[in-house]
C-alpha positions as CSV (number, residue, x, y, z in Angstrom):
1,M,13.2,-16.4,71.2
2,G,12.3,-16.3,67.4
3,F,8.9,-17.5,66.3
4,F,7.9,-18.1,69.9
5,S,7.7,-14.3,70.4
6,I,4.4,-14.6,68.8
7,F,3.1,-15.4,72.2
8,S,3.6,-12.2,74.2
9,S,2.9,-12.3,77.9
10,N,0.4,-9.5,77.6
11,K,-1.9,-11.5,75.2
12,T,-5.1,-13.1,76.4
13,A,-5.5,-16.9,76.3
14,N,-8.2,-16.6,73.6
15,E,-6.0,-14.3,71.4
16,Q,-3.1,-16.8,71.8
17,K,-5.4,-19.6,70.8
18,D,-6.6,-17.8,67.7
19,V,-3.1,-17.1,66.6
20,V,-1.9,-20.7,67.1
21,R,-4.9,-22.2,65.5
22,A,-4.1,-20.7,62.0
23,P,-1.0,-22.9,61.2
24,Q,-2.5,-25.9,62.9
25,T,-5.7,-25.8,60.9
26,L,-4.0,-24.8,57.7
27,H,-3.0,-28.4,56.8
28,G,-5.9,-30.1,58.4
29,G,-4.5,-32.8,60.7
30,L,-1.0,-32.5,59.5
31,E,0.2,-30.6,62.6
32,A,-1.0,-33.5,64.7
33,S,1.6,-35.8,63.2
34,L,4.4,-33.2,62.6
35,G,3.8,-31.1,65.7
36,R,3.6,-27.3,66.3
37,E,7.4,-27.2,66.5
38,F,7.6,-28.1,62.8
39,F,5.7,-25.0,61.7
40,V,7.7,-22.9,64.2
41,E,11.0,-24.2,62.7
42,L,9.6,-23.6,59.1
43,A,9.0,-19.9,59.9
44,D,12.4,-19.4,61.6
45,E,14.3,-21.1,58.8
46,N,12.8,-18.7,56.3
47,D,15.5,-16.4,54.9
48,D,12.9,-13.6,54.5
49,M,11.7,-11.6,57.4
50,L,8.2,-12.3,58.8
51,L,6.1,-10.4,61.3
52,Y,2.7,-11.2,62.7
53,F,0.0,-8.7,63.5
54,L,-3.2,-9.2,65.5
55,Q,-6.0,-6.7,65.0
56,G,-6.8,-4.9,68.3
57,T,-3.5,-5.9,69.8
58,G,-0.7,-5.0,67.4
59,W,2.6,-6.8,66.5
60,I,2.6,-10.1,68.3
61,G,5.5,-12.0,66.7
62,A,8.4,-12.2,64.3
63,N,10.7,-14.9,62.9
64,T,14.3,-15.3,63.8
65,T,15.5,-13.6,60.5
66,F,13.8,-10.4,61.3
67,L,15.0,-10.3,65.0
68,K,18.6,-11.0,64.0
69,K,18.7,-8.4,61.2
70,M,17.0,-5.7,63.3
71,N,18.9,-6.7,66.5
72,Y,15.9,-7.4,68.7
73,H,15.7,-10.0,71.4
74,D,11.9,-10.6,70.8
75,I,8.8,-8.8,69.6
76,S,8.5,-7.0,72.9
77,D,11.8,-5.2,72.2
78,F,10.5,-4.1,68.8
79,N,7.2,-2.8,70.3
80,R,9.0,-0.9,73.1
81,E,11.2,1.0,70.5
82,N,8.6,1.6,67.8
83,E,5.1,2.9,67.7
84,S,4.6,1.6,64.1
85,I,6.3,-0.8,61.8
86,R,6.9,2.1,59.5
87,D,9.2,3.7,62.1
88,I,12.0,1.2,60.9
89,F,11.7,2.3,57.3
90,L,14.2,4.8,56.0
91,N,12.3,5.4,52.8
92,E,9.1,4.2,51.2
93,S,8.3,4.0,47.4
94,E,5.3,6.4,47.9
95,E,3.6,8.5,50.5
96,I,0.7,6.5,52.1
97,F,-1.3,8.4,54.6
98,T,-2.8,5.8,57.0
99,E,-3.9,6.1,60.6
100,S,-2.6,2.8,61.8
101,D,-0.5,-0.2,60.9
102,K,-3.7,-2.2,60.2
103,S,-4.9,0.3,57.6
104,W,-1.3,0.3,56.1
105,L,-1.4,-3.5,56.0
106,D,-4.8,-3.4,54.3
107,Y,-3.6,-0.9,51.7
108,I,-0.5,-2.8,50.6
109,R,-2.5,-6.1,50.7
110,K,-5.1,-4.7,48.4
111,Y,-3.1,-2.3,46.1
112,K,0.5,-3.6,46.3
113,K,0.2,-7.3,45.7
114,D,3.5,-7.3,43.7
115,G,5.3,-5.7,46.6
116,Y,5.8,-2.3,48.3
117,R,9.4,-1.1,48.1
118,V,11.0,0.2,51.3
119,S,14.5,0.6,52.6
120,I,15.7,-0.6,56.1
121,L,19.0,-0.3,58.0
122,D,20.5,-3.6,58.8
123,K,21.6,-2.9,62.4
124,N,24.3,-5.7,62.3
125,S,26.1,-4.6,59.2
126,S,24.9,-0.9,59.1
127,D,24.0,-1.5,55.4
128,V,20.9,-0.1,53.8
129,I,18.8,-3.0,52.4
130,M,16.0,-2.7,50.0
131,I,12.8,-4.6,50.9
132,D,9.6,-5.6,49.0
133,A,6.9,-5.7,51.6
134,K,3.8,-7.8,51.1
135,A,0.8,-8.3,53.5
136,Y,-1.4,-11.4,53.8
137,Q,-4.6,-11.8,55.8
138,S,-5.4,-15.2,57.3
139,K,-8.3,-16.9,55.7
140,L,-9.0,-18.8,58.9
141,N,-8.8,-15.8,61.2
142,S,-9.3,-12.4,59.6
143,R,-7.8,-10.6,62.6
144,V,-4.4,-12.1,61.8
145,Y,-2.0,-10.5,59.3
146,V,1.4,-11.7,58.1
147,L,3.9,-9.1,56.9
148,H,6.5,-10.6,54.5
149,L,9.7,-8.5,54.1
150,K,11.8,-9.8,51.3
151,D,15.4,-8.6,50.9
152,V,15.7,-7.5,47.2
153,T,18.9,-5.5,47.6
154,D,20.7,-7.5,44.9
155,I,17.8,-7.1,42.5
156,Y,17.6,-3.4,43.3
157,K,21.3,-3.0,42.6
158,A,20.9,-4.9,39.3
159,E,18.0,-2.6,38.4
160,Q,20.0,0.5,39.1
161,K,22.9,-0.9,37.1
162,T,20.6,-1.6,34.2
163,K,19.2,1.9,34.4
164,E,22.7,3.3,34.4
165,I,23.5,1.2,31.3
166,E,20.3,2.4,29.6
167,K,21.3,6.0,30.3
168,L,24.7,5.4,28.8
169,K,23.0,3.6,25.8
170,T,20.7,6.5,25.4
171,K,23.5,9.0,25.5
172,F,25.5,6.8,23.1
173,L,22.6,6.6,20.6
174,A,22.0,10.3,20.9
175,N,25.7,11.0,20.1
176,I,25.6,8.5,17.2
177,G,22.5,10.1,15.8
178,H,24.0,13.5,16.1
179,E,27.2,12.4,14.5
180,F,25.3,10.9,11.5
181,R,22.7,13.7,11.1
182,T,25.2,16.6,11.1
183,P,27.1,15.5,8.0
184,M,24.0,14.1,6.3
185,N,22.4,17.5,6.7
186,G,25.2,19.0,4.7
187,I,25.1,16.3,2.0
188,L,21.3,16.3,1.5
189,G,21.1,20.1,1.7
190,F,23.8,20.9,-0.8
191,V,22.5,18.1,-3.2
192,D,19.1,19.8,-3.0
193,L,20.8,23.2,-3.9
194,L,22.6,21.5,-6.8
195,E,19.4,20.1,-8.2
196,H,18.1,23.7,-8.5
197,T,21.1,24.9,-10.6
198,H,21.6,24.6,-14.3
199,L,22.7,21.0,-14.9
200,D,22.9,18.9,-18.1
201,A,21.1,15.6,-18.3
202,Q,24.0,13.5,-17.1
203,Q,24.7,15.8,-14.2
204,S,21.1,15.7,-13.2
205,E,21.1,11.9,-13.3
206,F,24.2,11.7,-11.1
207,I,22.9,14.2,-8.6
208,S,19.5,12.4,-8.5
209,M,21.4,9.1,-7.7
210,I,23.4,10.8,-4.9
211,H,20.2,12.3,-3.5
212,R,18.4,8.9,-3.5
213,S,21.4,7.1,-2.0
214,S,21.8,9.7,0.7
215,K,18.1,9.5,1.7
216,S,18.3,5.7,1.7
217,L,21.4,5.9,4.0
218,M,19.5,8.3,6.3
219,T,16.5,6.0,6.4
220,N,18.8,3.1,7.3
221,I,20.4,5.1,10.1
222,E,17.0,6.1,11.5
223,T,15.8,2.5,11.3
224,L,18.8,1.3,13.4
225,L,18.4,4.1,16.0
226,D,14.6,3.5,16.2
227,L,15.1,-0.2,16.6
228,A,17.6,0.3,19.4
229,Q,15.1,2.7,21.2
230,L,12.2,0.3,20.6
231,Q,14.1,-2.7,22.1
232,S,15.0,-0.6,25.2
233,G,11.4,0.6,25.6
234,R,12.2,4.3,25.0
235,L,10.4,4.7,21.7
236,E,7.1,6.5,22.2
237,L,4.1,7.4,19.9
238,S,2.9,10.9,19.1
239,N,-0.8,11.5,18.6
240,E,-1.4,14.3,16.1
241,P,-4.1,14.9,13.4
242,F,-3.1,14.0,9.9
243,N,-4.5,13.0,6.5
244,L,-3.4,9.5,5.6
245,L,-4.5,9.5,1.9
246,P,-2.0,11.9,0.4
247,L,0.9,10.4,2.4
248,V,0.1,6.9,1.1
249,E,-0.5,8.2,-2.4
250,M,3.0,9.9,-2.5
251,L,4.6,6.7,-1.2
252,S,2.7,4.6,-3.8
253,Y,3.8,6.9,-6.6
254,S,7.4,6.8,-5.5
255,F,7.5,3.0,-5.4
256,C,5.7,2.7,-8.8
257,K,8.6,4.7,-10.3
258,Q,11.2,2.6,-8.4
259,G,9.5,-0.6,-9.6
260,K,9.5,0.6,-13.2
261,E,13.2,1.3,-13.1
262,K,13.8,-2.3,-11.8
263,G,11.4,-3.9,-14.2
264,I,8.8,-4.7,-11.6
265,K,5.1,-4.0,-11.9
266,V,4.0,-2.0,-8.8
267,M,0.3,-1.3,-8.4
268,S,-1.5,0.2,-5.5
269,F,-5.0,0.8,-4.2
270,V,-5.5,3.7,-1.8
271,D,-9.1,3.8,-0.7
272,P,-10.7,7.2,-1.6
273,K,-13.1,6.7,1.3
274,L,-10.3,7.1,3.8
275,P,-11.1,9.8,6.5
276,H,-9.7,13.2,5.9
277,E,-8.4,13.4,9.4
278,L,-7.0,10.7,11.7
279,N,-5.2,11.0,15.0
280,S,-2.1,8.9,15.6
281,D,1.6,8.8,14.8
282,S,1.7,9.3,11.0
283,K,5.5,9.2,10.8
284,K,5.7,5.7,12.3
285,I,2.7,4.4,10.2
286,M,4.4,5.6,7.1
287,Q,7.8,4.2,8.3
288,V,6.2,0.8,8.5
289,L,4.6,1.0,5.1
290,N,7.7,2.3,3.5
291,A,9.8,-0.5,5.0
292,L,7.3,-3.2,3.8
293,A,7.2,-1.8,0.3
294,S,11.0,-1.4,0.1
295,N,11.5,-4.9,1.3
296,A,9.1,-6.3,-1.3
297,I,10.7,-4.4,-4.2
298,K,14.2,-5.4,-3.1
299,F,13.4,-9.1,-3.0
300,T,11.2,-9.3,-6.1
301,P,13.0,-10.1,-9.3
302,R,12.6,-8.4,-12.6
303,G,9.2,-9.3,-14.2
304,G,7.6,-9.7,-10.8
305,K,4.9,-7.6,-9.2
306,V,4.2,-5.8,-5.9
307,I,0.8,-4.7,-4.7
308,I,0.3,-2.0,-2.0
309,E,-3.2,-1.6,-0.5
310,V,-4.6,0.7,2.1
311,K,-8.3,0.1,2.7
312,L,-11.0,1.5,5.0
313,L,-12.4,-1.7,6.6
314,K,-15.1,-0.2,8.7
315,R,-16.2,3.2,10.1
316,Q,-18.7,3.9,12.8
317,Q,-20.9,6.9,13.3
318,N,-18.8,8.3,16.1
319,G,-15.8,8.3,13.8
320,D,-14.0,5.2,15.1
321,C,-12.6,3.3,12.2
322,S,-10.3,0.4,11.1
323,I,-7.9,0.7,8.3
324,G,-6.0,-2.3,6.7
325,F,-2.5,-2.0,5.3
326,S,-0.9,-4.6,3.1
327,V,2.0,-5.3,0.8
328,K,2.0,-8.4,-1.5
329,D,4.8,-9.5,-3.8
330,T,5.9,-12.4,-6.0
331,G,9.5,-12.3,-4.7
332,Q,11.7,-14.5,-2.5
333,G,9.7,-16.0,0.3
334,I,10.5,-16.0,4.1
335,S,10.8,-19.3,5.9
336,E,8.7,-20.0,9.0
337,E,11.9,-20.2,11.0
338,Q,12.9,-16.7,9.9
339,I,9.4,-15.3,10.7
340,A,9.7,-16.8,14.2
341,L,12.8,-14.6,14.7
342,I,11.1,-11.3,13.7
343,N,11.6,-9.8,17.2
344,E,15.3,-10.8,17.2
345,P,16.7,-8.6,14.4
346,F,20.3,-9.1,15.1
347,T,19.8,-12.9,14.8
348,A,17.3,-13.0,12.0
349,G,18.9,-10.6,9.5
350,N,22.5,-11.9,9.6
351,Q,22.9,-12.2,5.8
352,A,22.4,-9.5,3.2
353,D,20.2,-11.8,1.0
354,E,17.8,-12.6,3.8
355,R,14.5,-10.8,3.7
356,L,13.9,-10.7,7.5
357,G,16.3,-8.0,8.8
358,V,16.1,-4.9,10.9
359,G,13.5,-3.2,8.6
360,L,10.8,-5.9,9.1
361,S,11.8,-6.3,12.8
362,L,11.4,-2.6,13.4
363,S,8.1,-2.7,11.5
364,S,6.8,-5.5,13.7
365,G,7.8,-3.6,16.8
366,L,6.2,-0.3,15.6
367,V,3.0,-2.1,14.7
368,K,2.8,-3.5,18.2
369,L,3.5,0.0,19.6
370,L,0.5,1.1,17.4
371,G,-1.7,-1.5,19.0
372,S,-1.7,-4.2,16.3
373,D,0.2,-7.2,15.0
374,L,2.2,-7.6,11.8
375,R,1.1,-10.7,10.0
376,I,3.3,-12.4,7.5
377,T,2.2,-15.2,5.1
378,S,5.0,-16.4,2.8
379,D,5.9,-19.3,0.5
380,S,7.8,-19.9,-2.7
381,S,5.3,-17.9,-4.7
382,G,5.7,-14.7,-2.7
383,T,5.0,-12.9,0.5
384,Y,1.9,-11.1,1.9
385,V,2.4,-8.8,4.9
386,N,-0.5,-6.9,6.5
387,F,-1.7,-5.2,9.6
388,V,-4.9,-3.4,10.8
389,L,-4.9,-0.2,12.8
390,N,-7.9,1.2,14.8
391,F,-8.4,4.9,15.0
392,K,-10.6,7.0,17.3
393,N,-12.7,10.0,16.3
394,S,-11.8,10.2,12.6
395,S,-13.5,13.0,10.6
396,G,-14.3,14.0,7.1
397,Q,-13.7,12.2,3.8
398,N,-11.2,13.1,1.1
399,Y,-13.5,12.6,-1.9
400,K,-17.2,12.6,-2.7
401,M,-18.7,9.4,-3.9
402,M,-20.1,9.6,-7.4
403,P,-23.8,9.3,-8.2
404,K,-24.9,5.7,-8.7
405,K,-24.1,5.3,-12.3
406,K,-23.4,2.2,-14.3
407,V,-20.2,2.0,-16.3
408,K,-18.4,-0.7,-18.3
409,V,-14.7,-1.7,-18.1
410,L,-13.9,-3.3,-21.5
411,L,-10.7,-5.4,-21.5
412,L,-9.3,-5.8,-25.1
413,D,-5.7,-6.7,-24.2
414,Q,-5.2,-9.9,-22.1
415,S,-1.8,-8.8,-20.9
416,K,-3.5,-6.0,-19.0
417,I,-5.9,-8.0,-16.9
418,E,-4.5,-6.7,-13.6
419,E,-4.8,-3.1,-14.8
420,A,-8.4,-3.7,-15.7
421,N,-9.1,-5.2,-12.3
422,F,-7.5,-2.3,-10.5
423,L,-9.4,0.2,-12.6
424,T,-12.6,-1.7,-11.7
425,I,-11.7,-1.6,-8.0
426,Y,-11.1,2.2,-8.1
427,L,-14.4,2.9,-9.9
428,R,-16.3,0.7,-7.4
429,A,-14.6,2.5,-4.6
430,F,-16.2,5.7,-5.8
431,A,-19.6,3.9,-5.6
432,L,-20.0,3.3,-9.4
433,D,-21.8,0.2,-10.6
434,V,-19.2,-1.6,-12.8
435,I,-19.8,-4.2,-15.5
436,K,-16.6,-6.1,-16.6
437,S,-16.5,-7.3,-20.2
438,N,-14.0,-8.5,-22.8
439,Q,-16.5,-8.6,-25.7
440,L,-16.5,-5.8,-28.2
441,D,-19.8,-5.9,-30.2
442,E,-22.8,-3.8,-31.2
443,H,-24.0,-3.9,-27.5
444,V,-20.9,-2.2,-26.2
445,Y,-22.7,1.0,-25.3
446,E,-26.0,-0.5,-24.0
447,D,-27.2,0.1,-20.4
448,V,-24.2,2.0,-19.3
449,D,-23.4,5.7,-18.6
450,A,-19.7,5.5,-19.5
451,L,-17.2,3.1,-21.2
452,Y,-13.6,2.5,-20.0
453,I,-11.3,0.7,-22.4
454,V,-8.1,-1.2,-21.4
455,A,-6.3,-1.9,-24.6
456,N,-3.2,-1.5,-26.8
457,Q,-3.3,1.7,-28.9
458,N,-1.1,0.0,-31.5
459,D,-3.8,-2.7,-32.1
460,S,-5.9,-1.2,-34.9
461,S,-8.4,-4.1,-35.0
462,W,-10.4,-3.0,-32.0
463,I,-10.2,0.7,-33.0
464,L,-11.7,0.0,-36.4
465,E,-14.5,-2.1,-35.0
466,L,-15.4,0.3,-32.2
467,G,-15.5,3.1,-34.9
468,T,-18.3,1.2,-36.7
469,Y,-20.7,1.5,-33.7
470,F,-22.7,4.6,-32.9
471,K,-21.1,6.2,-29.8
472,K,-23.7,6.8,-27.1
473,V,-21.7,7.5,-23.9
474,P,-18.3,9.1,-22.9
475,V,-15.3,6.8,-23.5
476,S,-12.1,6.8,-21.5
477,I,-9.0,4.8,-22.0
478,L,-6.3,3.7,-19.5
479,L,-2.7,4.4,-20.7
480,D,0.8,4.0,-19.2
481,E,2.4,6.9,-17.5
482,N,3.3,9.7,-19.9
483,E,1.7,7.7,-22.8
484,K,-0.1,10.1,-25.1
485,L,-3.4,9.4,-26.9
486,Q,-2.8,8.6,-30.6
487,T,-4.4,10.9,-33.1
488,K,-6.4,8.1,-34.7
489,L,-8.3,7.7,-31.4
490,T,-9.2,11.3,-30.7
491,H,-12.6,11.0,-32.3
492,L,-13.5,7.9,-30.2
493,V,-11.9,8.7,-26.8
494,D,-13.1,11.6,-24.5
495,D,-10.6,11.3,-21.7
496,V,-7.3,9.6,-20.8
497,I,-6.4,8.0,-17.4
498,N,-2.7,7.5,-17.0
499,K,-1.1,5.0,-14.7
500,P,-0.3,4.7,-11.9
501,L,-3.9,4.6,-10.7
502,L,-4.2,6.8,-7.7
503,P,-7.3,8.2,-5.9
504,S,-6.5,11.9,-6.7
505,Y,-6.2,11.0,-10.4
506,M,-9.4,9.0,-10.4
507,A,-11.3,11.8,-8.5
508,K,-10.1,14.5,-11.0
509,H,-11.3,12.3,-13.9
510,L,-14.7,11.4,-12.3
511,Y,-15.4,14.9,-11.1
512,A,-14.7,16.2,-14.6
513,M,-16.9,13.5,-16.2
514,N,-19.8,14.3,-13.8
515,N,-19.4,18.1,-13.8
516,I,-18.5,18.3,-10.2
517,E,-16.2,21.1,-9.0
518,M,-13.0,19.7,-7.4
519,H,-11.7,21.8,-4.5
520,T,-8.0,21.6,-4.3
521,E,-5.6,23.5,-2.2
522,K,-3.5,25.7,-4.5
523,K,0.1,25.6,-3.5
524,E,1.7,29.0,-4.1
525,E,5.4,29.5,-4.6
526,F,6.8,30.5,-1.2
527,S,8.4,33.9,-0.9
528,I,9.2,36.5,1.7
529,K,7.7,39.8,0.8
530,D,9.4,41.9,3.5
531,E,12.9,42.9,2.3
532,N,14.0,43.8,5.8
533,I,13.8,40.3,7.5
534,T,17.0,39.4,9.4
535,A,18.0,36.0,10.9
536,L,20.8,34.8,13.1
537,V,22.1,31.3,12.4
538,V,24.0,29.8,15.3
539,E,25.9,26.7,14.1
540,D,29.4,25.4,14.9
541,N,29.6,23.2,11.8
542,M,30.8,25.4,9.1
543,I,29.3,23.3,6.3
544,N,25.9,23.4,7.9
545,Q,26.2,27.0,8.7
546,R,26.9,27.8,5.1
547,L,24.0,25.6,3.9
548,I,21.4,27.2,6.2
549,K,22.6,30.7,5.3
550,L,22.2,29.9,1.6
551,L,18.8,28.5,2.1
552,L,17.6,31.5,4.1
553,Q,19.1,33.9,1.6
554,G,17.1,32.1,-1.1
555,Y,14.0,33.5,0.7
556,N,15.4,37.1,0.6
557,I,16.4,37.0,4.3
558,D,19.5,38.8,5.6
559,V,21.6,36.4,7.6
560,E,24.2,36.8,10.3
561,T,26.1,33.8,11.7
562,A,27.6,32.7,15.0
563,A,29.8,29.7,15.6
564,N,28.8,29.1,19.3
565,G,26.4,30.3,21.9
566,L,28.7,32.9,23.3
567,E,29.0,34.6,19.9
568,A,25.2,34.3,19.5
569,V,24.6,36.3,22.7
570,Q,27.0,39.0,21.7
571,Q,25.5,39.2,18.2
572,Y,22.0,39.5,19.6
573,K,23.0,42.3,21.9
574,K,24.1,44.3,18.9
575,H,21.2,43.5,16.5
576,N,17.5,42.9,16.8
577,F,16.9,39.8,14.7
578,D,13.5,38.7,13.4
579,I,14.3,35.0,14.0
580,V,17.1,32.9,15.5
581,F,18.1,29.4,14.4
582,M,20.0,27.8,17.3
583,D,22.1,24.6,17.2
584,I,22.1,22.9,20.6
585,D,25.5,21.1,20.9
586,M,28.2,23.7,20.6
587,P,31.6,24.5,22.2
588,Q,32.1,27.3,24.7
589,M,28.3,27.8,25.3
590,N,25.6,25.4,24.1
591,G,22.4,26.4,22.5
592,I,20.2,26.0,25.6
593,V,22.4,28.3,27.8
594,A,22.6,30.8,24.9
595,T,18.8,30.8,24.5
596,K,18.3,31.6,28.2
597,E,20.8,34.5,28.0
598,I,19.2,35.9,24.9
599,K,15.7,35.5,26.5
600,A,17.1,37.5,29.4
601,V,18.2,40.3,27.0
602,M,14.8,40.1,25.3
603,S,13.0,40.7,28.6
604,L,14.6,44.2,28.7
605,G,13.1,45.2,25.3
606,A,9.8,45.2,23.6
607,K,10.7,42.8,20.7
608,K,10.3,39.1,21.3
609,T,12.3,37.1,18.8
610,P,11.4,33.4,18.2
611,I,14.4,31.1,18.8
612,V,14.1,27.8,16.8
613,A,16.2,24.8,17.7
614,L,18.0,23.5,14.6
615,T,19.6,20.4,15.8
616,A,20.7,16.8,15.1
617,L,19.2,15.8,18.4
618,S,16.1,13.9,17.2
619,M,15.7,10.9,19.5
620,D,12.3,10.4,21.2
621,G,12.0,13.0,23.9
622,D,14.6,15.3,22.5
623,R,12.0,17.7,21.1
624,E,10.1,17.9,24.4
625,M,13.3,18.4,26.4
626,I,14.5,21.2,24.1
627,L,11.2,23.0,24.2
628,S,11.0,22.7,27.9
629,E,14.3,24.6,28.2
630,G,12.8,27.7,26.6
631,L,13.2,27.4,22.9
632,D,10.2,28.4,20.9
633,D,10.2,25.7,18.2
634,Y,12.2,22.7,16.9
635,L,13.7,21.7,13.6
636,S,15.5,18.4,13.2
637,K,18.4,17.7,10.8
638,P,18.5,16.9,8.0
639,L,16.7,20.2,7.2
640,T,14.3,20.3,4.3
641,R,12.7,23.2,2.5
642,D,9.3,22.1,3.6
643,K,10.3,22.1,7.3
644,L,12.0,25.5,6.9
645,E,9.0,27.1,5.1
646,L,6.6,26.0,7.8
647,I,8.7,27.8,10.4
648,L,9.2,30.9,8.3
649,E,5.5,31.2,7.6
650,K,4.6,30.5,11.3
651,Y,6.9,33.1,12.9
652,L,7.3,35.7,10.2
653,K,3.6,35.9,9.4
654,V,4.2,35.4,5.7
655,H,1.1,35.2,3.5
656,V,1.7,34.3,-0.1
């Protein structure tokens, strides 16, 4: 009967007229020339299932595809066997509580325009088929609804296959990460221990190179793993409070040293007005900035320069602010064709000498994840990469602005123009009024509160001339890192500012010059005062077990070890430890099962021992998964002293 089942014998003539009129009027006078049979045939030839609903009456028709798949002769058969269309669904994508088929149709028409997923049993083949249901309401007759049931079984199977592949990829990446991090933990850990032993100059140099190379390898491994997670949509952002300024300052100082070793001038401007506290994913922000600076230094030849800048662009009264990040270099450019491939890392970076590789591709993806875009401008003279991030509810400020004083920056060495410019930028960033000059004459001290000199100490001409003028204001000089003030200048110069220029150095100088007390957090040497602290280290890798034991013993902690979870449970039953460091992936009994058994033992006694995961599982979501299984805290490998000390201070209540 097919489409003609739309005309049920129990329908009134007016209702039948309303239903018929919709397709006829839809195309104006087209049905007059093609005939009603054309539209009937069009519906019945549709491979998708179609049903028709009339408000106040119910289901009044269905096309041939539906009737054949569901083994009904006509719509009357369907209505006799089912009180609702939802009776034929095996499963629905969500629970929708509706009183009638009309309200259900209205719901999916309004809220599920892309399709509402259900499953149906094909009565001919007995196969379960997946359906996307969509509902439409006639614009010509609002009482008429069309329910479109599209078979998406093949798509569903493909989606399930993709999900299965993604699960396998996730597991593979987790295993790869674990296999890399475990030996790297041993390498980096023992190198760190070696650095604290008595080494001669050459040994120290070699160990330092091993350390840097190992950290570089670890960075590259993490970049590849993060990129794989990013491309599969599994990389997520954290949102925790942090202070951006010291992080960028440390990064800038590190790259200044690297640049000096390579013969590259690296300069940075880190805005002293940056808020003291921001909320975002600091690790990923610094990962991007590190990748951009590393790329710039790598592809800038000796004699070139790299400029790193982090500026506060605007800040509102409610704390919302925008911060700009940029890296500029005079190195090898990037072609427009390469820039266009930034989101295709395994196509773009196919040569070792090409700038656009996985580092910049990951940076682009991370910046998008952070809600911005990575902008690249490049030509034969160099490359400029920048991005802007917006932060909500920032608070505080790292440094006080100086009173509105007027100072002069006197440039007496034309080879140091850039240094003079950066000194000027920093002074102005602290709200000082700066006059720039390259004229040394009798007016040098007039109308200023302080004088800053950028010059060569070995050039006696300016020193002799300056000495002939009566000194009226404090004088400071900008020198290279570790450069000492020559004796002949001690009577002229009151203070020395050593490069690299950084906000903390400038603040210390300006506070001293203006008699302002500088509050700094004094970092005490960490130590454990209690001589009876005991720890259990559960680790199946003997190298890492030895490393962690040595590190803890360095804090005067008595350490017992276990090679697997089974041994750990047995050890804990014999001794009451103050803290347990638990590896997760181990033979015989893994760390999660061992933790649950130890917690069960704990419940019988008064002492509650913190169990800290110490694991190479560090993919996004691993920390949350591990903590949800009952562990008290989480440390990822490679283990560092800073990470370890935070845990010891947190759980052993150490105050130093």
